[in-house]
LUMRO-254511 format. One record per residue (C-alpha): residue in three letters; x, y, z. Coordinates in steps of 0.2 Angstrom, whole numbers, plus 5000, padded with zeros to 4 digits. Example, Ala and Ser with C-alpha at 12.3 -4.5 7.8 and 13.67 -1.06 7.14 Angstrom:
<atoms>
   res     px     py     pz
   ALA   5062   4978   5039
   SER   5068   4995   5036
</atoms>
This chain:
<atoms>
   res     px     py     pz
   MET   5126   5102   5064
   ILE   5128   5085   5077
   THR   5126   5099   5093
   LYS   5109   5105   5082
   PHE   5103   5087   5080
   HIS   5105   5082   5098
   THR   5098   5097   5108
   ILE   5084   5097   5094
   LEU   5080   5078   5101
   ARG   5081   5082   5118
   ALA   5068   5096   5114
   LEU   5057   5082   5108
   CYS   5060   5068   5120
   ASP   5070   5073   5137
   PRO   5072   5093   5139
   GLY   5076   5092   5156
   GLU   5076   5107   5166
   GLY   5059   5108   5169
   LYS   5055   5110   5151
   GLY   5040   5099   5145
   PRO   5045   5087   5129
   ILE   5037   5092   5113
   THR   5030   5077   5109
   GLY   5026   5071   5126
   ILE   5036   5058   5130
   ARG   5050   5058   5143
   ALA   5062   5045   5139
   GLY   5073   5047   5152
   ALA   5059   5042   5163
   GLN   5055   5026   5155
   PHE   5073   5022   5158
   ALA   5076   5010   5173
   PRO   5090   4995   5171
   GLU   5089   4990   5188
   LYS   5071   4982   5184
   GLU   5072   4965   5177
   GLY   5061   4954   5166
   PRO   5058   4957   5144
   ASP   5047   4971   5147
   ALA   5058   4980   5157
   GLN   5072   4976   5145
   LEU   5063   4981   5130
   ARG   5058   4997   5137
   ASN   5075   5002   5142
   LEU   5083   4999   5125
   ASN   5071   5009   5117
   ALA   5074   5024   5132
   ALA   5092   5020   5129
   PHE   5092   5023   5109
   LEU   5081   5039   5111
   ILE   5092   5046   5128
   SER   5109   5042   5115
   LEU   5103   5054   5102
   CYS   5101   5067   5114
   GLY   5119   5066   5114
   PRO   5132   5071   5128
   SER   5124   5085   5136
   HIS   5112   5072   5143
   PRO   5115   5066   5160
   LEU   5111   5048   5157
   PHE   5122   5049   5142
   GLU   5136   5038   5148
   THR   5125   5027   5157
   VAL   5114   5023   5142
   GLU   5130   5020   5130
   HIS   5138   5009   5143
   TYR   5121   5000   5145
   LEU   5117   4996   5127
   SER   5135   4991   5124
   GLU   5132   4977   5136
   LYS   5114   4972   5129
   ARG   5125   4971   5110
   GLU   5134   4956   5119
   ALA   5121   4947   5128
   GLN   5114   4932   5118
   GLU   5097   4937   5122
   TRP   5094   4955   5118
   LYS   5110   4958   5106
   GLN   5097   4958   5090
   ALA   5089   4971   5098
   ALA   5104   4982   5103
   ARG   5113   4979   5088
   PHE   5096   4985   5079
   TYR   5095   5001   5089
   ASP   5115   5003   5087
   LEU   5113   5004   5068
   GLY   5098   5015   5068
   ARG   5110   5028   5078
   GLY   5125   5028   5066
   LEU   5110   5029   5052
   ILE   5103   5043   5058
   THR   5119   5053   5062
   ARG   5125   5050   5045
   GLU   5111   5054   5037
   PHE   5107   5069   5046
   LEU   5124   5076   5045
   ASP   5125   5073   5025
   ARG   5108   5080   5022
   GLY   5114   5096   5030
   ALA   5130   5096   5021
   VAL   5122   5096   5004
   ASP   5106   5104   5007
   ASN   5108   5124   5014
   VAL   5090   5126   5014
   PHE   5090   5110   5024
   ALA   5102   5117   5035
   GLU   5096   5134   5038
   LYS   5078   5124   5044
   VAL   5089   5116   5058
   THR   5098   5130   5063
   ALA   5080   5139   5066
   LEU   5074   5126   5074
   TYR   5089   5123   5085
   ASP   5089   5143   5088
   TRP   5072   5144   5095
   ILE   5073   5128   5107
   ARG   5090   5136   5113
   ASP   5083   5153   5116
   HIS   5071   5147   5127
   GLU   5055   5150   5117
   HIS   5048   5133   5120
   SER   5043   5132   5139
   GLY   5033   5117   5137
   GLU   5019   5126   5145
   THR   5011   5128   5126
   ALA   5012   5118   5112
   PRO   5024   5125   5098
   ASN   5017   5127   5081
   PRO   5021   5111   5073
   ASP   5027   5120   5055
   ARG   5044   5124   5067
   VAL   5046   5105   5070
   TRP   5038   5098   5054
   GLN   5048   5111   5043
   VAL   5066   5098   5048
   PHE   5058   5081   5049
   PHE   5038   5082   5039
   PRO   5041   5096   5025
   GLU   5025   5091   5016
   GLY   5016   5094   5033
   VAL   5020   5113   5033
   GLY   5007   5124   5031
   LEU   4993   5110   5031
   LEU   4984   5114   5045
   GLU   4982   5135   5044
   ASN   4978   5133   5024
   ARG   4970   5120   5023
   GLU   4955   5125   5006
   GLU   4972   5135   4999
   HIS   4980   5118   4998
   ILE   4966   5109   4991
   ARG   4963   5123   4978
   THR   4981   5122   4972
   LEU   4982   5104   4971
   ARG   4968   5102   4962
   GLU   4977   5115   4950
   ARG   4992   5104   4948
   ARG   4981   5089   4946
   ALA   4968   5096   4931
   ILE   4970   5089   4915
   SER   4963   5100   4898
   ILE   4955   5087   4888
   ASP   4958   5086   4870
   ARG   4952   5068   4862
   LEU   4939   5057   4872
   ASN   4939   5039   4869
   PRO   4931   5037   4853
   ASP   4927   5018   4857
   PRO   4922   5020   4877
   MET   4917   5003   4886
   GLN   4899   5000   4881
   ASP   4894   4981   4890
   PRO   4904   4981   4907
   ALA   4897   4965   4911
   LYS   4908   4958   4897
   GLU   4920   4969   4892
   LEU   4928   4972   4912
   LEU   4937   4958   4923
   PHE   4934   4961   4942
   THR   4949   4957   4953
   ALA   4951   4957   4972
   ASN   4963   4951   4984
   ALA   4959   4937   4998
   LEU   4972   4937   5011
   LEU   4972   4924   5022
   THR   4981   4918   5040
   VAL   4981   4906   5053
   PRO   4968   4905   5065
   PRO   4971   4913   5082
   ASP   4980   4902   5096
   ASP   4965   4898   5107
   LEU   4954   4893   5093
   ASP   4951   4874   5093
   ILE   4956   4867   5074
   VAL   4946   4851   5077
   SER   4930   4862   5077
   LEU   4929   4869   5062
   ARG   4919   4862   5049
   LEU   4933   4860   5038
   SER   4940   4845   5027
   ALA   4954   4834   5036
   THR   4966   4841   5023
   VAL   4964   4859   5027
   ARG   4964   4856   5046
   ASN   4979   4848   5045
   GLY   4989   4860   5033
   ILE   4982   4875   5046
   GLU   4989   4864   5060
   ARG   5008   4864   5049
   ALA   5006   4882   5046
   ARG   5005   4887   5065
   GLU   5022   4879   5067
   GLU   5029   4889   5054
   PRO   5036   4907   5055
   GLN   5027   4921   5048
   LEU   5033   4929   5032
   PHE   5020   4941   5026
   TRP   5012   4955   5036
   TYR   4994   4963   5028
   ASP   4984   4975   5035
   HIS   4967   4963   5040
   PRO   4971   4945   5032
   VAL   4955   4934   5035
   GLN   4959   4922   5049
   ILE   4955   4904   5044
   GLY   4941   4898   5057
   THR   4933   4916   5055
   PRO   4912   4913   5053
   VAL   4904   4914   5037
   GLN   4895   4930   5040
   ARG   4910   4938   5047
   ASN   4921   4931   5032
   GLU   4930   4948   5022
   ILE   4929   4936   5007
   VAL   4913   4929   5008
   TYR   4907   4946   5011
   GLY   4913   4954   4997
   LEU   4910   4941   4984
   GLN   4891   4942   4990
   GLU   4890   4960   4990
   LEU   4898   4960   4972
   ASN   4884   4948   4967
   ARG   4871   4958   4975
   ALA   4877   4974   4965
   ILE   4877   4965   4948
   ALA   4858   4959   4953
   PHE   4855   4977   4955
   GLU   4861   4978   4936
   LYS   4851   4966   4929
   THR   4836   4973   4938
   ARG   4841   4990   4931
   LYS   4843   4983   4914
   THR   4860   4989   4910
   ILE   4865   4971   4906
   ASP   4858   4954   4899
   ARG   4849   4946   4912
   HIS   4861   4930   4909
   ALA   4876   4939   4910
   ARG   4891   4932   4925
   VAL   4903   4944   4928
   CYS   4921   4936   4929
   CYS   4930   4939   4948
   VAL   4948   4934   4948
   LEU   4955   4932   4966
   SER   4973   4932   4971
   VAL   4974   4921   4985
   SER   4989   4929   4996
   VAL   4994   4919   5013
   THR   5004   4925   5028
   HIS   5011   4905   5030
   LYS   5020   4894   5018
   GLY   5012   4881   5025
   LEU   4993   4890   5020
   ARG   4999   4890   5000
   GLU   4993   4870   4998
   ILE   4979   4873   5006
   ALA   4972   4890   5003
   GLY   4961   4886   4987
   GLN   4952   4870   4996
   TYR   4948   4882   5011
   LEU   4941   4894   4999
   ARG   4930   4881   4989
   GLU   4922   4873   5005
   ILE   4919   4890   5013
   LEU   4912   4897   4996
   ARG   4900   4881   4996
   SER   4895   4885   5013
   ALA   4890   4902   5008
   GLY   4878   4899   4994
   LYS   4878   4901   4977
   MET   4883   4918   4968
   GLU   4873   4916   4953
   HIS   4879   4933   4945
   LEU   4898   4929   4945
   ARG   4913   4918   4939
   VAL   4926   4918   4952
   PHE   4943   4911   4950
   ALA   4954   4909   4962
   PHE   4974   4909   4958
   THR   4985   4903   4972
   GLU   5004   4902   4972
   ALA   5001   4886   4964
   GLY   4991   4891   4949
   THR   5002   4905   4945
   ILE   5018   4893   4947
   ARG   5009   4884   4933
   MET   5004   4898   4921
   VAL   5023   4903   4922
   GLU   5029   4884   4920
   GLN   5017   4877   4907
   VAL   5013   4893   4897
   LEU   5025   4908   4899
   VAL   5041   4899   4899
   PRO   5038   4888   4884
   ALA   5032   4902   4875
   ALA   5049   4913   4882
   LYS   5062   4900   4874
   ARG   5051   4895   4859
   TRP   5049   4913   4851
   PHE   5064   4923   4859
   GLY   5075   4909   4860
   THR   5081   4913   4879
   ASP   5084   4904   4895
   ASP   5083   4918   4906
   THR   5066   4916   4912
   GLY   5069   4913   4932
   LEU   5062   4930   4937
   LEU   5046   4926   4927
   ASP   5041   4917   4943
   GLN   5045   4930   4954
   ILE   5037   4944   4946
   PHE   5021   4935   4942
   GLY   5013   4927   4958
   VAL   5001   4930   4972
   ASP   5011   4928   4988
   GLY   5024   4941   4994
   GLU   5023   4959   4997
   TYR   5009   4968   4991
   GLY   5017   4975   4975
   ARG   5018   4955   4967
   HIS   5000   4953   4970
   TYR   4994   4971   4965
   SER   5004   4968   4950
   PHE   4996   4951   4945
   LEU   4980   4957   4947
   LYS   4982   4970   4933
   ALA   4993   4961   4923
   VAL   4983   4944   4922
   ALA   4969   4955   4913
   ALA   4981   4954   4898
   PHE   4984   4935   4898
   TRP   4965   4935   4900
   GLN   4963   4944   4883
   VAL   4975   4934   4873
   PHE   4972   4916   4881
   VAL   4955   4916   4887
   ASP   4942   4930   4881
   PRO   4947   4941   4868
   GLY   4934   4955   4870
   LEU   4941   4960   4888
   ARG   4945   4977   4888
   GLY   4947   4982   4906
   THR   4950   4976   4922
   PHE   4944   4985   4939
   LYS   4951   4980   4957
   ILE   4939   4980   4971
   ASP   4945   4977   4990
   LEU   4933   4964   4998
   ASP   4928   4975   5012
   GLN   4922   4986   4997
   VAL   4904   4987   4992
   PHE   4895   4997   4977
   PRO   4879   5005   4987
   GLN   4869   5003   4970
   GLU   4854   5012   4976
   GLN   4863   5028   4983
   LEU   4875   5028   4969
   VAL   4859   5029   4957
   ARG   4851   5044   4967
   GLU   4867   5052   4972
   THR   4876   5051   4955
   GLY   4863   5047   4943
   LEU   4871   5032   4937
   SER   4874   5013   4943
   ALA   4892   5006   4945
   LEU   4893   4998   4930
   GLU   4886   5014   4921
   HIS   4902   5024   4927
   PHE   4913   5013   4917
   ARG   4904   5019   4900
   THR   4913   5037   4902
   PRO   4922   5041   4886
   LEU   4934   5051   4899
   TRP   4942   5033   4903
   GLY   4954   5034   4888
   ALA   4954   5051   4884
   LYS   4969   5061   4880
   GLY   4975   5077   4887
   ILE   4988   5090   4892
   ASP   4992   5092   4911
   PHE   4998   5106   4921
   GLN   5015   5107   4915
   GLY   5011   5108   4898
   ARG   5014   5087   4896
   ARG   5004   5075   4885
   VAL   4995   5063   4894
   ASP   4984   5047   4893
   LEU   4971   5043   4905
   GLY   4971   5022   4901
   MET   4967   5021   4921
   ILE   4955   5025   4930
   ALA   4950   5027   4949
   GLY   4936   5030   4962
   ALA   4934   5035   4980
   LEU   4928   5026   4997
   VAL   4914   5034   5008
   ASN   4915   5025   5026
   GLN   4898   5013   5030
   GLU   4892   5026   5044
   ASP   4897   5042   5034
   SER   4887   5036   5019
   LYS   4872   5039   5029
   THR   4873   5055   5025
   SER   4881   5056   5008
   LEU   4892   5047   4997
   PHE   4902   5062   4996
   ILE   4910   5061   5013
   PRO   4929   5060   5013
   ASP   4934   5044   5019
   VAL   4950   5050   5031
   PRO   4942   5069   5039
   PHE   4953   5083   5043
   PRO   4961   5079   5058
   SER   4957   5088   5076
   GLY   4966   5089   5092
   ASP   4983   5092   5097
   LEU   4999   5082   5092
   SER   5007   5069   5101
   GLY   5020   5056   5100
   SER   5027   5053   5084
   GLU   5015   5064   5075
   TRP   5029   5079   5077
   ILE   5039   5067   5068
   PHE   5027   5060   5052
   PHE   5010   5065   5053
   SER   5004   5058   5035
   ARG   4985   5057   5041
   LEU   4986   5076   5036
   PRO   4991   5078   5019
   GLN   4982   5061   5017
   ALA   4965   5071   5022
   VAL   4971   5085   5012
   SER   4975   5074   4996
   THR   4959   5065   4999
   GLU   4947   5080   5000
   ALA   4956   5087   4984
   GLU   4957   5072   4974
   MET   4945   5058   4978
   MET   4931   5072   4983
   THR   4930   5081   4967
   ARG   4913   5082   4959
   TYR   4912   5088   4941
   GLY   4899   5100   4932
   LYS   4905   5118   4937
   PRO   4919   5128   4928
   PRO   4936   5125   4929
   LEU   4933   5106   4931
   ASP   4916   5102   4921
   GLY   4920   5086   4919
   LEU   4918   5088   4899
   HIS   4934   5098   4894
   ARG   4942   5097   4910
   VAL   4947   5085   4924
   ILE   4957   5079   4937
   GLN   4971   5063   4936
   ARG   4974   5054   4952
   VAL   4991   5053   4961
   HIS   4982   5047   4977
   VAL   4972   5031   4975
   THR   4966   5016   4985
   GLY   4970   4998   4984
   GLY   4954   4996   4978
   THR   4943   5006   4966
   THR   4956   5008   4952
   GLY   4956   5001   4934
   ILE   4966   5000   4918
   LEU   4961   4999   4900
   VAL   4970   4982   4894
   ASP   4976   4989   4877
   ARG   4986   5002   4890
   LEU   4992   4989   4898
   ARG   5000   4980   4886
   LYS   5006   4997   4880
   TYR   5016   5004   4894
   ARG   5018   4990   4905
   PRO   5016   4997   4922
   PHE   5020   4986   4937
   THR   5024   4988   4955
   PRO   5039   4983   4961
   GLY   5040   4966   4971
   PHE   5049   4974   4985
   VAL   5035   4986   4989
   GLY   5024   4980   5002
   ARG   5012   4996   5006
   ALA   5004   5008   4996
   GLU   5008   4997   4982
   ASP   4993   5006   4972
   GLN   5002   5021   4971
   ALA   5019   5014   4969
   TYR   5010   5006   4954
   LEU   5009   5027   4947
   LEU   5027   5028   4949
   SER   5035   5016   4938
   MET   5026   5028   4925
   LEU   5038   5043   4930
   GLY   5056   5043   4925
   ARG   5068   5055   4921
   ASN   5073   5045   4903
   ASN   5059   5032   4904
   GLY   5044   5044   4908
   LYS   5028   5038   4901
   PRO   5012   5047   4900
   LEU   5001   5033   4907
   ARG   4989   5042   4920
   SER   4974   5038   4932
   LEU   4956   5047   4928
   HIS   4947   5051   4942
   LYS   4929   5047   4939
   SER   4918   5057   4948
   GLY   4904   5048   4957
   LEU   4910   5032   4955
   ILE   4911   5028   4975
   MET   4912   5011   4985
   ARG   4906   5011   5002
   HIS   4920   5004   5014
   ASP   4913   4992   5026
   LYS   4929   4987   5035
   GLU   4922   4990   5053
   ALA   4905   4982   5050
   PHE   4912   4963   5051
   ALA   4930   4963   5051
   GLU   4936   4973   5067
   GLU   4943   4956   5075
   ALA   4955   4955   5060
   ILE   4958   4972   5059
   GLN   4965   4974   5078
   ALA   4976   4958   5075
   ALA   4984   4964   5062
   ALA   4985   4983   5070
   MET   5002   4981   5074
   GLY   5009   4974   5057
   LYS   5000   4989   5049
   LYS   5008   5001   5058
   VAL   5025   4992   5056
   GLY   5021   4992   5039
   GLU   5018   5011   5038
   TYR   5038   5013   5043
   ILE   5044   5002   5030
   ARG   5034   5010   5018
   VAL   5044   5026   5019
   LEU   5061   5016   5016
   ILE   5054   5006   5001
   PHE   5046   5023   4994
   SER   5063   5033   4996
   SER   5073   5021   4987
   TYR   5062   5015   4973
   ALA   5061   5033   4970
   ARG   5079   5037   4970
   ALA   5078   5019   4958
   ILE   5068   5028   4945
   HIS   5076   5046   4945
   ASP   5092   5054   4951
   ASP   5083   5069   4956
   MET   5072   5063   4969
   GLU   5066   5082   4973
   SER   5056   5080   4955
   MET   5047   5065   4961
   LYS   5040   5071   4977
   LYS   5034   5085   4966
   GLU   5025   5075   4956
   MET   5016   5066   4971
   ASP   5015   5076   4985
   PRO   5008   5079   4997
   PHE   5000   5062   5003
   THR   5011   5049   4993
   GLY   5026   5062   4991
   CYS   5027   5061   5011
   PHE   5034   5045   5009
   ILE   5048   5048   4999
   SER   5060   5056   5011
   HIS   5076   5064   5011
   LEU   5077   5057   5029
   PRO   5070   5041   5028
   ASN   5081   5032   5040
   THR   5080   5046   5053
   ILE   5061   5047   5052
   VAL   5058   5027   5053
   TYR   5068   5025   5068
   LEU   5062   5040   5077
   ARG   5043   5036   5074
   PHE   5047   5018   5079
   ALA   5054   5021   5098
   LEU   5043   5036   5099
   ASP   5027   5025   5097
   VAL   5036   5012   5107
   ALA   5037   5026   5120
   TRP   5021   5032   5119
   PHE   5014   5014   5122
   PHE   5025   5011   5137
   GLN   5020   5028   5145
   ALA   5001   5025   5142
   GLY   5004   5008   5152
   LYS   5000   4999   5136
   HIS   5014   4986   5138
   ARG   5006   4973   5129
   GLU   5008   4985   5113
   ALA   5023   4993   5116
   ASN   5034   4974   5118
   GLY   5022   4968   5102
   LEU   5026   4986   5092
   ALA   5044   4984   5098
   LYS   5048   4965   5094
   MET   5039   4966   5076
   GLY   5048   4982   5072
   ILE   5065   4977   5077
   GLN   5063   4962   5066
   ARG   5055   4969   5050
   ILE   5064   4985   5049
   GLY   5080   4975   5054
   GLU   5077   4966   5039
   ILE   5072   4980   5027
   VAL   5085   4991   5031
   PRO   5101   4983   5025
   LYS   5091   4981   5008
   THR   5090   5000   5006
   THR   5106   5005   5012
   ASN   5117   4993   5005
   GLN   5127   4995   4988
   GLU   5123   4978   4980
   ASN   5107   4970   4975
   THR   5098   4990   4979
   PRO   5081   4995   4972
   LYS   5087   5001   4957
   ASP   5094   4983   4953
   LEU   5078   4974   4957
   LEU   5069   4987   4948
   ALA   5078   4985   4932
   LYS   5077   4965   4934
   GLU   5059   4966   4936
   LYS   5056   4979   4922
   ARG   5067   4966   4910
   ALA   5054   4951   4917
   TRP   5039   4963   4913
   ASP   5044   4968   4896
   LEU   5048   4947   4892
   TYR   5030   4945   4898
   TYR   5021   4957   4888
   ASP   5032   4952   4873
   ILE   5027   4934   4875
   LEU   5007   4939   4877
   ASP   5011   4951   4860
   ARG   5018   4935   4850
   ALA   5004   4924   4857
   GLU   4991   4932   4850
   GLN   5000   4934   4831
   GLU   5003   4917   4830
   LEU   4984   4915   4837
   LYS   4979   4922   4823
   LYS   4990   4912   4811
   GLY   4984   4897   4817
   ASP   5000   4891   4825
   VAL   4999   4875   4833
   PHE   5011   4879   4846
   ALA   5001   4894   4850
   GLN   4985   4884   4851
   ASP   4994   4871   4862
   LEU   4998   4886   4875
   GLN   4981   4891   4873
   LYS   4973   4874   4879
   LYS   4986   4875   4892
   ALA   4980   4892   4898
   HIS   4962   4887   4897
   ARG   4963   4871   4909
   ILE   4973   4882   4922
   VAL   4961   4895   4922
   ARG   4948   4882   4924
   SER   4955   4873   4938
   CYS   4955   4890   4947
   ASP   4935   4892   4942
   LEU   4925   4893   4960
   SER   4909   4895   4951
   SER   4903   4879   4949
   LEU   4900   4876   4968
</atoms>
């Protein structure tokens, strides 16, 4: 098996003998140890890693072995060299172990090996990607040639036969629905003069301190403090939501005096920003003008700590006699990986219902680069944004394609890109890819199943059999960070959450918490046809997107490691999880996670170097070595595994919801202690209210 692996890797990235590499990358041409300088060293290390995976038959194998050995002892480069050395060991063991226990996989490896060995691949014409994907990326096999068939099949697998509509659907979303969003903040660009910013001295001083700190968390496109108001995503999103509510009033779907509540979780990339994040938001929103149709509440980590320490912990000790409350502050907060603040933005609705507004019935998360195109919604779907939430399908019960009962207590909408919306709302925001594959796409090409899933799930329009939107609908597995909601009674009943160690696709990981062998629950997500938000990201946040591009790419690598270990933590039979989540979400649940991650990373770095993009190559190499190097031990060690972490977080979330259930009961009885907790909760919430600005 190891010989076959070496042969496959040579064909991918350095075949020799006049043949062209399948990926288009020639690792041997990038290895030049005689050249000095940081750029050359990283390029050489990365190339040496790829060459070493080609095995002893590669003419440079002994040379790169010696080179890597030397770098492992060099102070400046030992972290990088040891990172690659660890990866080589993980890949080899993982590949061999998989071949030993999975005969089907071993046969696919042999088929690819035989094709390469028989010289059928000359390098002159690109081979069928399925030859390579059947080994590394089975989720993509067949999708290029049988697109429509896969879309139809996926819709059949997602179909739900409704046997009971929600008898009491939402009537007044302006009052019954809590909107939530995440405000992501990071330090200004290095070349920006802090003194020139029209911010208070307190905020400017906090920025200066944070600039000297290491970055703790990476987000897709955080707002850089100092971004002009007109290009500030947080301001933009709130202003657009305010306009959307104004439209509802003009349409007379809601009371003209209504103010819709919106909760922001304020997440930061540097610890030093925690203390000034709330003040920064107050100042920037003050300069943006009044938002008369909204009540905006911004919860920083300081605010959530107060919620835990002043409300949740005292309640746990009083009513449950437990001192084991340490995990409450770990699960309930807004800083950290995406999973942590995503869970907060759902769970806060239950807190709100018990302590703030008993009339709250649901919550819906948006991203702040997304807007409700109200006039177009009415024109193309017949309903405004808030009218879509009145559907009795949200909260309906039904039967899935396997005959299992499901509860559609969650809801999901779709997205359309701003440019595409000029034609129609019903254009997939992820188009079907075209053109030849290159680089790491031969190993992992998630955009392909993403496009298929987007078409099959998000673009489904009800009205004609078999999906009439009355008796048959579809459930959503593929959802986006925004356009997702949950009824509060289902939130409190089923208690879903995304683990705090999940740093990407937190929205899809949320559903995973409902699956499992022994504790599987029926909560699923309704696809609401026509509930579409316009994605305006490129229109105003291009600089932020570019600044975070490498962080996003590394996050995609890590997603494979996290989702694969998360799936194993939920279910011993990982294959059953993949069947539930394929093709898109499931492709990140891999039997070869370390192999996929290390190869994608190394091939992407090599691709940038080969294209002459040395700045991008070095930036990706440095960030990947650091972040992947931090995650790999957490997903491969036997102690404190994702399974252990998941069990601890579940206990903490159960305690959280037990507290809320008990508090609600005691408040109805007029219990003095419960009333005191409620007063403290009100004070905390009021302190986070930005609406008076």
